[in-house]
NUPABA-861551 format. One line per 5 residues: number of its first residue (from 1); their letters; for each residue y, z, x negated of N, C-alpha, C. Coordinates in nm, 4 decimals. Layout:
// NUPABA-861551
NUM = A = Y:Z:X:Y:Z:X:Y:Z:X ~ ...;
//
This chain:
// NUPABA-861551
1 = MKTGI = 1.9469:-0.3486:2.2367:1.8161:-0.3000:2.2757:1.7655:-0.2037:2.1688 ~ 1.7136:-0.0872:2.2094:1.6617:0.0092:2.1145:1.5384:-0.0480:2.0471 ~ 1.5232:-0.0172:1.9184:1.4091:-0.0664:1.8437:1.2780:-0.0222:1.9077 ~ 1.2702:0.1008:1.9532:1.1469:0.1524:2.0103:1.1048:0.0838:2.1379 ~ 1.1960:0.0201:2.2034:1.1650:-0.0469:2.3290:1.1192:-0.1900:2.3042;
6 = RLLAA = 1.1452:-0.2427:2.1883:1.1162:-0.3837:2.1613:0.9720:-0.4208:2.1902 ~ 0.8778:-0.3381:2.1486:0.7371:-0.3696:2.1697:0.7046:-0.3743:2.3179 ~ 0.7694:-0.2911:2.3963:0.7405:-0.2826:2.5381:0.8285:-0.3720:2.6239 ~ 0.9334:-0.4278:2.5678:1.0383:-0.4923:2.6457:0.9870:-0.5953:2.7444 ~ 0.8998:-0.6822:2.7017:0.8585:-0.7911:2.7886:0.7797:-0.7416:2.9096;
11 = GLPLF = 0.6931:-0.6445:2.8902:0.6068:-0.6038:3.0000:0.6394:-0.4697:3.0613 ~ 0.7486:-0.4056:3.0231:0.7771:-0.2707:3.0692:0.7910:-0.2593:3.2205 ~ 0.8657:-0.3460:3.2903:0.8767:-0.3269:3.4355:0.7415:-0.3336:3.5069 ~ 0.6594:-0.4293:3.4718:0.5270:-0.4393:3.5342:0.4397:-0.3227:3.4924 ~ 0.4518:-0.2848:3.3672:0.3748:-0.1743:3.3117:0.4078:-0.0443:3.3848;
16 = LAACV = 0.5360:-0.0174:3.4060:0.5779:0.1031:3.4778:0.5267:0.0999:3.6210 ~ 0.5359:-0.0136:3.6843:0.4887:-0.0247:3.8217:0.3397:0.0054:3.8299 ~ 0.2645:-0.0430:3.7351:0.1206:-0.0184:3.7347:0.0915:0.1295:3.7160 ~ 0.1651:0.1943:3.6269:0.1427:0.3370:3.6037:0.1863:0.4204:3.7226 ~ 0.3017:0.3900:3.7770:0.3553:0.4715:3.8848:0.2701:0.4606:4.0102;
21 = TTAAA = 0.2073:0.3476:4.0304:0.1208:0.3327:4.1477:-0.0237:0.3692:4.1150 ~ -0.0478:0.4158:3.9933:-0.1786:0.4547:3.9403:-0.2788:0.3405:3.9391 ~ -0.2321:0.2188:3.9530:-0.3220:0.1049:3.9413:-0.3561:0.0870:3.7945 ~ -0.4805:0.0580:3.7659:-0.5208:0.0376:3.6277:-0.4724:-0.0989:3.5810 ~ -0.4001:-0.0989:3.4709:-0.3528:-0.2244:3.4138:-0.4687:-0.2915:3.3411;
26 = PEKPT = -0.4707:-0.4236:3.3371:-0.5805:-0.4905:3.2681:-0.5775:-0.4592:3.1190 ~ -0.6960:-0.4494:3.0608:-0.7072:-0.4242:2.9176:-0.6516:-0.5438:2.8415 ~ -0.5790:-0.5151:2.7356:-0.5250:-0.6212:2.6521:-0.6032:-0.6195:2.5212 ~ -0.6793:-0.7239:2.4923:-0.7586:-0.7219:2.3699:-0.6690:-0.7316:2.2466 ~ -0.7198:-0.6788:2.1363:-0.6495:-0.6923:2.0099:-0.6423:-0.8409:1.9772;
31 = PAPTA = -0.5239:-0.8902:1.9381:-0.5116:-1.0327:1.9079:-0.6084:-1.0752:1.7971 ~ -0.6590:-1.1957:1.8102:-0.7464:-1.2491:1.7066:-0.6611:-1.3001:1.5908 ~ -0.6959:-1.2640:1.4679:-0.6161:-1.3107:1.3545:-0.6337:-1.4608:1.3318 ~ -0.5251:-1.5229:1.2901:-0.5302:-1.6645:1.2538:-0.5699:-1.6743:1.1071 ~ -0.5997:-1.7953:1.0616:-0.6328:-1.8152:0.9203:-0.5159:-1.7713:0.8324;
36 = ESIAA = -0.3940:-1.8014:0.8763:-0.2747:-1.7606:0.8016:-0.2643:-1.6085:0.7951 ~ -0.2946:-1.5423:0.9059:-0.2891:-1.3967:0.9099:-0.3907:-1.3349:0.8151 ~ -0.5116:-1.3893:0.8164:-0.6175:-1.3367:0.7302:-0.5764:-1.3479:0.5836 ~ -0.5153:-1.4592:0.5468:-0.4715:-1.4782:0.4086:-0.3553:-1.3867:0.3717 ~ -0.2700:-1.3544:0.4693:-0.1503:-1.2745:0.4416:-0.1755:-1.1247:0.4444;
41 = EPNVL = -0.2823:-1.0794:0.5093:-0.3014:-0.9353:0.5289:-0.3028:-0.8539:0.4001 ~ -0.3696:-0.8950:0.2935:-0.3668:-0.8118:0.1718:-0.2243:-0.7873:0.1190 ~ -0.1382:-0.8882:0.1283:-0.0004:-0.8713:0.0822:0.0779:-0.7752:0.1714 ~ 0.0511:-0.7786:0.3006:0.1185:-0.6877:0.3931:0.0735:-0.5447:0.3657 ~ -0.0553:-0.5252:0.3441:-0.1052:-0.3916:0.3138:-0.0405:-0.3381:0.1861;
46 = LACEG = -0.0299:-0.4212:0.0845:0.0375:-0.3789:-0.0391:0.1824:-0.3421:-0.0122 ~ 0.2502:-0.4202:0.0696:0.3906:-0.3912:0.1026:0.4022:-0.2567:0.1727 ~ 0.3119:-0.2298:0.2657:0.3181:-0.1030:0.3393:0.2797:0.0155:0.2531 ~ 0.2096:-0.0106:0.1463:0.1777:0.0952:0.0504:0.2876:0.1099:-0.0552 ~ 0.3981:0.0380:-0.0372:0.5108:0.0491:-0.1295:0.4950:-0.0324:-0.2567;
51 = KVERR = 0.4054:-0.1280:-0.2553:0.3789:-0.2082:-0.3748:0.4339:-0.3499:-0.3587 ~ 0.5538:-0.3584:-0.3043:0.6175:-0.4870:-0.2808:0.7012:-0.5247:-0.4031 ~ 0.7047:-0.6543:-0.4336:0.7893:-0.7019:-0.5433:0.9341:-0.6866:-0.4998 ~ 1.0110:-0.6186:-0.5812:1.1503:-0.5918:-0.5455:1.2426:-0.6942:-0.6078 ~ 1.3326:-0.7433:-0.5238:1.4374:-0.8321:-0.5726:1.5512:-0.7461:-0.6226;
56 = ARRGA = 1.6535:-0.8100:-0.6731:1.7716:-0.7339:-0.7132:1.8143:-0.6484:-0.5955 ~ 1.8385:-0.5214:-0.6210:1.8712:-0.4285:-0.5116:2.0002:-0.4692:-0.4427 ~ 1.9882:-0.5066:-0.3174:2.1050:-0.5457:-0.2382:2.1394:-0.4397:-0.1352 ~ 2.0497:-0.3437:-0.1162:2.0792:-0.2318:-0.0296:2.0367:-0.2488:0.1140 ~ 2.0672:-0.1431:0.1888:2.0230:-0.1334:0.3273:2.0865:-0.2383:0.4175;
61 = NASDA = 2.2115:-0.2756:0.3934:2.2776:-0.3722:0.4821:2.2080:-0.5072:0.4799 ~ 2.1748:-0.5553:0.3608:2.1044:-0.6832:0.3508:1.9656:-0.6720:0.4134 ~ 1.8993:-0.5596:0.3891:1.7674:-0.5364:0.4469:1.7747:-0.5335:0.5988 ~ 1.8780:-0.4670:0.6528:1.8934:-0.4587:0.7985:1.9126:-0.5959:0.8630 ~ 1.9820:-0.6840:0.7958:2.0005:-0.8191:0.8493:1.8655:-0.8901:0.8625;
66 = FINNG = 1.7797:-0.8735:0.7611:1.6461:-0.9315:0.7686:1.5654:-0.8671:0.8819 ~ 1.5777:-0.7365:0.8955:1.5026:-0.6653:0.9993:1.5421:-0.7154:1.1381 ~ 1.6698:-0.7318:1.1607:1.7149:-0.7847:1.2901:1.6557:-0.9221:1.3158 ~ 1.6481:-1.0051:1.2129:1.5858:-1.1370:1.2272:1.4358:-1.1242:1.2557 ~ 1.3721:-1.0257:1.1936:1.2297:-1.0033:1.2185:1.2022:-0.9663:1.3628;
71 = WAEIE = 1.2850:-0.8756:1.4186:1.2678:-0.8390:1.5591:1.2931:-0.9593:1.6500 ~ 1.3886:-1.0433:1.6129:1.4152:-1.1636:1.6926:1.2924:-1.2551:1.6930 ~ 1.2241:-1.2646:1.5801:1.1025:-1.3476:1.5731:0.9911:-1.2883:1.6599 ~ 0.9803:-1.1568:1.6628:0.8806:-1.0934:1.7499:0.9128:-1.1233:1.8955 ~ 1.0399:-1.1112:1.9311:1.0800:-1.1395:2.0691:1.0548:-1.2849:2.1059;
76 = RGDPD = 1.0605:-1.3758:2.0084:1.0304:-1.5179:2.0328:0.8796:-1.5438:2.0355 ~ 0.8009:-1.4419:2.0027:0.6561:-1.4590:2.0042:0.5986:-1.5121:1.8752 ~ 0.6680:-1.4928:1.7631:0.6200:-1.5422:1.6345:0.6033:-1.4270:1.5350 ~ 0.4956:-1.3480:1.5514:0.4774:-1.2335:1.4622:0.4498:-1.2733:1.3176 ~ 0.3937:-1.3923:1.2952:0.3658:-1.4344:1.1578:0.4951:-1.4548:1.0791;
81 = TARGV = 0.5932:-1.5209:1.1399:0.7235:-1.5375:1.0747:0.7922:-1.4019:1.0603 ~ 0.7834:-1.3206:1.1642:0.8450:-1.1870:1.1602:0.7896:-1.1065:1.0441 ~ 0.6616:-1.1148:1.0237:0.5967:-1.0405:0.9149:0.6575:-1.0768:0.7802 ~ 0.6764:-1.2037:0.7562:0.7373:-1.2473:0.6300:0.8799:-1.1973:0.6159 ~ 0.9528:-1.1955:0.7255:1.0917:-1.1481:0.7232:1.0951:-0.9980:0.6935;
86 = FVSAL = 1.0048:-0.9212:0.7536:1.0009:-0.7774:0.7270:0.9625:-0.7479:0.5821 ~ 0.8705:-0.8249:0.5264:0.8345:-0.8073:0.3850:0.9562:-0.8381:0.2973 ~ 1.0311:-0.9417:0.3326:1.1542:-0.9721:0.2573:1.2535:-0.8569:0.2663 ~ 1.2640:-0.7944:0.3841:1.3533:-0.6795:0.4009:1.3114:-0.5661:0.3079 ~ 1.1818:-0.5447:0.2947:1.1334:-0.4396:0.2044:1.1627:-0.4721:0.0591;
91 = SLFVE = 1.1554:-0.5998:0.0247:1.1839:-0.6357:-0.1144:1.3305:-0.6129:-0.1491 ~ 1.4164:-0.6115:-0.0476:1.5585:-0.5843:-0.0701:1.5882:-0.4346:-0.0735 ~ 1.5148:-0.3583:0.0065:1.5396:-0.2142:0.0139:1.4110:-0.1460:0.0597 ~ 1.3297:-0.1052:-0.0352:1.1953:-0.0542:-0.0071:1.1971:0.0765:0.0718 ~ 1.3087:0.1426:0.0783:1.3174:0.2695:0.1507:1.3523:0.2520:0.2988;
96 = NPRAY = 1.3652:0.1298:0.3473:1.4088:0.1070:0.4842:1.2927:0.1274:0.5820 ~ 1.2927:0.2377:0.6577:1.1806:0.2645:0.7480:1.1670:0.1617:0.8601 ~ 1.2782:0.1020:0.9013:1.2719:0.0022:1.0093:1.1924:-0.1213:0.9669 ~ 1.1901:-0.1514:0.8388:1.1113:-0.2652:0.7907:0.9621:-0.2349:0.8033 ~ 0.9218:-0.1133:0.7669:0.7810:-0.0751:0.7824:0.7415:-0.0737:0.9302;
101 = WGLGV = 0.8312:-0.0240:1.0130:0.8081:-0.0178:1.1574:0.7849:-0.1584:1.2116 ~ 0.8757:-0.2486:1.1814:0.8618:-0.3863:1.2276:0.7364:-0.4527:1.1741 ~ 0.7049:-0.4226:1.0493:0.5851:-0.4792:0.9880:0.4592:-0.4275:1.0584 ~ 0.4625:-0.3020:1.1030:0.3497:-0.2484:1.1784:0.3295:-0.3217:1.3099 ~ 0.4390:-0.3445:1.3819:0.4308:-0.4163:1.5095:0.3860:-0.5605:1.4855;
106 = ASHLS = 0.4480:-0.6282:1.3902:0.4121:-0.7682:1.3621:0.2671:-0.7799:1.3163 ~ 0.2215:-0.6856:1.2355:0.0828:-0.6888:1.1876:-0.0147:-0.6704:1.3036 ~ 0.0195:-0.5825:1.3951:-0.0646:-0.5644:1.5142:-0.0700:-0.6936:1.5959 ~ 0.0466:-0.7516:1.6203:0.0522:-0.8733:1.7010:-0.0162:-0.9910:1.6328 ~ -0.0302:-0.9838:1.4997:-0.1008:-1.0882:1.4256:-0.2510:-1.0625:1.4193;
111 = GFSQQ = -0.2940:-0.9478:1.4714:-0.4370:-0.9181:1.4725:-0.4893:-0.8590:1.3435 ~ -0.4019:-0.7987:1.2628:-0.4455:-0.7390:1.1370:-0.5337:-0.6173:1.1634 ~ -0.6033:-0.5741:1.0592:-0.6918:-0.4584:1.0695:-0.6124:-0.3326:1.1024 ~ -0.6820:-0.2347:1.1577:-0.6183:-0.1072:1.1883:-0.5701:-0.0394:1.0612 ~ -0.6394:-0.0586:0.9501:-0.5973:0.0001:0.8224:-0.4572:-0.0482:0.7850;
116 = TVSAC = -0.4332:-0.1770:0.7967:-0.3029:-0.2325:0.7614:-0.1957:-0.1874:0.8596 ~ -0.2255:-0.1947:0.9879:-0.1278:-0.1543:1.0895:-0.0906:-0.0075:1.0709 ~ -0.1900:0.0770:1.0523:-0.1636:0.2205:1.0333:-0.0853:0.2466:0.9055 ~ -0.1152:0.1740:0.7987:-0.0412:0.1929:0.6732:0.1070:0.1643:0.6936 ~ 0.1369:0.0614:0.7698:0.2771:0.0272:0.7965:0.3453:0.1358:0.8789;
121 = FDAAI = 0.2819:0.1777:0.9879:0.3414:0.2823:1.0713:0.3507:0.4147:0.9958 ~ 0.2486:0.4477:0.9174:0.2525:0.5727:0.8405:0.3681:0.5722:0.7403 ~ 0.3948:0.4571:0.6783:0.5079:0.4471:0.5857:0.6404:0.4669:0.6595 ~ 0.6507:0.4121:0.7788:0.7729:0.4299:0.8585:0.7897:0.5755:0.8992 ~ 0.6815:0.6383:0.9431:0.6875:0.7780:0.9865:0.7218:0.8701:0.8706;
126 = AKLPA = 0.6743:0.8386:0.7513:0.7075:0.9215:0.6343:0.8578:0.9239:0.6095 ~ 0.9255:0.8164:0.6470:1.0698:0.8062:0.6250:1.1518:0.8424:0.7495 ~ 1.0890:0.8362:0.8676:1.1538:0.8712:0.9956:1.0629:0.9662:1.0741 ~ 1.0424:1.0872:1.0261:0.9436:1.1756:1.0891:0.9838:1.2307:1.2259 ~ 1.1087:1.2153:1.2649:1.1541:1.2737:1.3920:1.2036:1.1674:1.4891;
131 = NAALY = 1.1396:1.0510:1.4915:1.1831:0.9414:1.5758:1.0812:0.9183:1.6877 ~ 1.1163:0.9571:1.8092:1.0258:0.9449:1.9239:0.9875:0.8000:1.9501 ~ 1.0808:0.7091:1.9359:1.0528:0.5674:1.9626:0.9466:0.5130:1.8673 ~ 0.9530:0.5531:1.7426:0.8549:0.5086:1.6432:0.7151:0.5582:1.6794 ~ 0.7032:0.6865:1.7112:0.5729:0.7399:1.7509:0.5231:0.6712:1.8779;
136 = SDFGR = 0.6132:0.6426:1.9703:0.5758:0.5765:2.0938:0.5243:0.4347:2.0680 ~ 0.5916:0.3610:1.9808:0.5435:0.2268:1.9462:0.4063:0.2327:1.8802 ~ 0.3874:0.3291:1.7893:0.2573:0.3441:1.7235:0.1512:0.3768:1.8287 ~ 0.1844:0.4659:1.9206:0.0910:0.4986:2.0279:0.0550:0.3777:2.1122 ~ 0.1547:0.2961:2.1425:0.1306:0.1763:2.2238:0.0362:0.0800:2.1516;
141 = VLEER = 0.0570:0.0624:2.0226:-0.0310:-0.0246:1.9437:-0.1737:0.0308:1.9449 ~ -0.1878:0.1611:1.9241:-0.3213:0.2215:1.9253:-0.3865:0.2066:2.0625 ~ -0.3082:0.2261:2.1673:-0.3610:0.2132:2.3028:-0.4039:0.0689:2.3307 ~ -0.3256:-0.0270:2.2848:-0.3645:-0.1678:2.3034:-0.4925:-0.2010:2.2279 ~ -0.5218:-0.1261:2.1222:-0.6441:-0.1470:2.0448:-0.7584:-0.0585:2.0950;
146 = NLDRR = -0.7383:0.0025:2.2107:-0.8379:0.0905:2.2723:-0.8738:0.2107:2.1858 ~ -0.7791:0.2558:2.1076:-0.7931:0.3794:2.0304:-0.7144:0.4874:2.1052 ~ -0.7615:0.5159:2.2258:-0.6838:0.5955:2.3205:-0.6627:0.7401:2.2775 ~ -0.7592:0.8009:2.2149:-0.7394:0.9401:2.1699:-0.6328:0.9478:2.0614 ~ -0.6355:0.8545:1.9701:-0.5307:0.8498:1.8668:-0.3956:0.8166:1.9296;
151 = AVEKF = -0.3963:0.7306:2.0304:-0.2719:0.6955:2.0994:-0.2122:0.8189:2.1660 ~ -0.2964:0.9004:2.2284:-0.2486:1.0232:2.2927:-0.1782:1.1116:2.1903 ~ -0.2329:1.1214:2.0689:-0.1692:1.2029:1.9637:-0.0281:1.1529:1.9347 ~ -0.0113:1.0213:1.9224:0.1204:0.9658:1.8893:0.2170:0.9797:2.0060 ~ 0.1700:0.9508:2.1270:0.2565:0.9654:2.2444:0.2971:1.1124:2.2634;
156 = TKAVA = 0.2037:1.2037:2.2402:0.2335:1.3465:2.2534:0.3395:1.3887:2.1519 ~ 0.3315:1.3368:2.0309:0.4335:1.3669:1.9298:0.5692:1.3118:1.9741 ~ 0.5698:1.1932:2.0316:0.6951:1.1339:2.0804:0.7576:1.2216:2.1886 ~ 0.6754:1.2691:2.2810:0.7244:1.3545:2.3889:0.7744:1.4880:2.3329 ~ 0.7068:1.5396:2.2326:0.7512:1.6649:2.1704:0.8890:1.6474:2.1057;
161 = LDDGW = 0.9137:1.5295:2.0522:1.0438:1.5013:1.9897:1.1518:1.4728:2.0934 ~ 1.1134:1.4070:2.2036:1.2102:1.3707:2.3077:1.1363:1.3607:2.4407 ~ 1.1411:1.4686:2.5180:1.0690:1.4724:2.6449:1.1203:1.3687:2.7450 ~ 1.2378:1.3148:2.7207:1.2938:1.2123:2.8080:1.2575:1.0706:2.7676 ~ 1.1734:1.0556:2.6662:1.1364:0.9209:2.6196:1.0317:0.8641:2.7144;
166 = IEAHV = 1.0773:0.7833:2.8087:0.9933:0.7352:2.9183:0.8726:0.6551:2.8686 ~ 0.8904:0.5756:2.7653:0.7804:0.4929:2.7155:0.6619:0.5775:2.6703 ~ 0.6897:0.6959:2.6157:0.5810:0.7838:2.5724:0.5054:0.8392:2.6927 ~ 0.5768:0.8747:2.7983:0.5097:0.9238:2.9197:0.4284:0.8123:2.9854 ~ 0.4804:0.6918:2.9862:0.4055:0.5776:3.0391:0.2781:0.5583:2.9573;
171 = GLARA = 0.2921:0.5646:2.8254:0.1757:0.5501:2.7387:0.0721:0.6591:2.7616 ~ 0.1192:0.7832:2.7780:0.0256:0.8926:2.8058:-0.0456:0.8715:2.9387 ~ 0.0268:0.8259:3.0390:-0.0362:0.7992:3.1691:-0.1449:0.6928:3.1553 ~ -0.1144:0.5873:3.0834:-0.2140:0.4800:3.0643:-0.3342:0.5296:2.9847 ~ -0.3080:0.5954:2.8735:-0.4171:0.6409:2.7868:-0.5059:0.7421:2.8591;
176 = YTKLG = -0.4439:0.8389:2.9277:-0.5243:0.9374:2.9998:-0.6031:0.8717:3.1128 ~ -0.5465:0.7704:3.1785:-0.6207:0.6975:3.2815:-0.7438:0.6321:3.2200 ~ -0.7259:0.5679:3.1059:-0.8391:0.5025:3.0393:-0.9433:0.6028:2.9908 ~ -0.8971:0.7239:2.9547:-0.9897:0.8278:2.9093:-1.0550:0.9024:3.0255 ~ -1.0126:0.8707:3.1486:-1.0727:0.9311:3.2670:-1.0165:1.0669:3.3045;
181 = DAQLA = -0.9004:1.1027:3.2515:-0.8384:1.2309:3.2839:-0.7265:1.2074:3.3854 ~ -0.7657:1.2012:3.5137:-0.6713:1.1685:3.6206:-0.5622:1.2744:3.6354 ~ -0.5952:1.4008:3.6097:-0.4972:1.5082:3.6254:-0.3834:1.4937:3.5240 ~ -0.4177:1.4729:3.3982:-0.3123:1.4552:3.2977:-0.2369:1.3241:3.3194 ~ -0.3071:1.2196:3.3591:-0.2398:1.0928:3.3892:-0.1383:1.1134:3.5010;
186 = ARHIE = -0.1770:1.1840:3.6054:-0.0872:1.2081:3.7194:0.0361:1.2874:3.6768 ~ 0.0180:1.3827:3.5859:0.1315:1.4617:3.5376:0.2361:1.3713:3.4712 ~ 0.1902:1.2759:3.3917:0.2845:1.1871:3.3232:0.3402:1.0791:3.4165 ~ 0.2629:1.0384:3.5142:0.3150:0.9452:3.6150:0.4295:1.0123:3.6911 ~ 0.4109:1.1375:3.7260:0.5166:1.2116:3.7954:0.6399:1.2257:3.7064;
191 = KVRKL = 0.6194:1.2495:3.5778:0.7328:1.2594:3.4844:0.8070:1.1265:3.4765 ~ 0.7337:1.0160:3.4766:0.7966:0.8828:3.4760:0.8819:0.8660:3.6011 ~ 0.8286:0.9041:3.7153:0.9054:0.8945:3.8416:1.0348:0.9742:3.8321 ~ 1.0258:1.0972:3.7813:1.1456:1.1819:3.7700:1.2465:1.1216:3.6736 ~ 1.2003:1.0709:3.5611:1.2912:1.0115:3.4633:1.3585:0.8852:3.5184;
196 = KAE = 1.2830:0.8060:3.5927:1.3398:0.6855:3.6520:1.4431:0.7194:3.7597 ~ 1.4255:0.8319:3.8260:1.5175:0.8730:3.9322:1.6496:0.9289:3.8774 ~ 1.6479:0.9721:3.7536:1.7697:1.0324:3.6950:1.8763:0.9293:3.6661;
//
């Protein structure tokens, strides 16, 4: 499974159906942080700012193993555990953009502040500036937080990098629908239909 699809994986078929039929999908509120999340957020923000305690350098391979485990925890519905795993991945190899990416998704799912979530995604983008899936995931997180104009910026960047990235067109359709721009929403719904037909 592509990393960029992970955030959307569970709800993508229903999500696409809602967009393609122009039905408005229900708003998804930003998750409420738990007591554990509130206590952990300052450490996550420091990690995303590159201020993580580094262990003996084991390199990208060891870091990647942790990252894969982090995504597995997200898929199991445990973003708090995933967050710790992604921080461990950074301590092994601070240059690994996939760790920042995963930390951004896990932080969002844990209900962290937008400052922390954005810091994580911004760190990933600084290291992977031409990755459509990354911009699409960031856009999806912003859209779920009802930051639709910012989401449009990220989805638009994803489409500019890869016009065939269906998740970005789905995100644009949703965001434009929420912003009340039916014409632009329809354009991206049509693009989704064409991409699905290919």
